[in-house]
N, C-alpha and C positions, 0 to 999 in steps of 0.2 A: 330819427328813429321811427319806424312804422309798423302797424300791426296788420298783417293779413288777413285775408277773408278767412282761414282756417286757424285764427288765433295766436300765429307763430310771430314774434318779435323779430325786426331787422333792423340793420344801420344801413343807411344809404347816404352816398355822396354822389350828386348828380352834376354832371359837367358837359358841356358840347365836345370837348376833345378828348379823344379817348386816350392819345399817349398820356396824359397827365395821370388818369385813374389806374392806367397799366404800371406806371411807375410806383403809384403808392402800393398797388397789390404786391407787386415784386420787392418793394423794401420791407414791408411788413410780412410778406411769406404767407400771405392768407387772404381770403375774399375773393369773389368773383366779379368780372367786369361784364356787364350786359348792355344789350343796345335797347332802347326803348324806342320802339319805331314811331308811337304815337305822339312823342315830342319831340323826335329826331334829336335825341341826347344819349348819353351813356351815363352808367349807374355801377359803381362800386358798391356792392353789397356784401354784408357779412351777417349770415343767418343762424350759424352753429353757435351754440350757447357757449362753448369755450372761447370761440374767436369774439362774439359779443362781450365776454367779460374782459377780454384783452383791450379792446376798443374803450371800454368803460374805465378801466385802469389808465390807459394811456391818456384820455381825455380829462382824468382827475388828476393829471401831475405826474402819474407813477409810469414807469417804463418797464414792460414785461413783455419780452420776446420769446418765441419757442426756442428751446436749446440750440439747435443748427445756427442760429443767426446771432453772431458777436455783436454786443452792445456798441462798442467802438465804431464798426462798419455800420451800424444802422445811423448814428448820428451824423458820420461821414457822408455817407449818401442822401441823408435827408438836409444836410446844409448845402449840399451841391444842387440838391432839386430846388431848392427855395430860393436859390442865387441868380 
């Protein structure tokens, strides 16, 4: 988590490989992937309050997805992603 200069909270995952972060964004169905030129890396960022809430639930052991994403498909894709 980070706090921006304008006081907004954000959740970031930083990685050298963009493909990994693109896959996370595709599986979750939210968030954006940005390139950080100063560190030559990529960041998956969630800054909307509703999406931040979903990340907080996910990290607390609960799985909550937006309605268009079936839970079973999420677990299948997530399992393939980490294998």
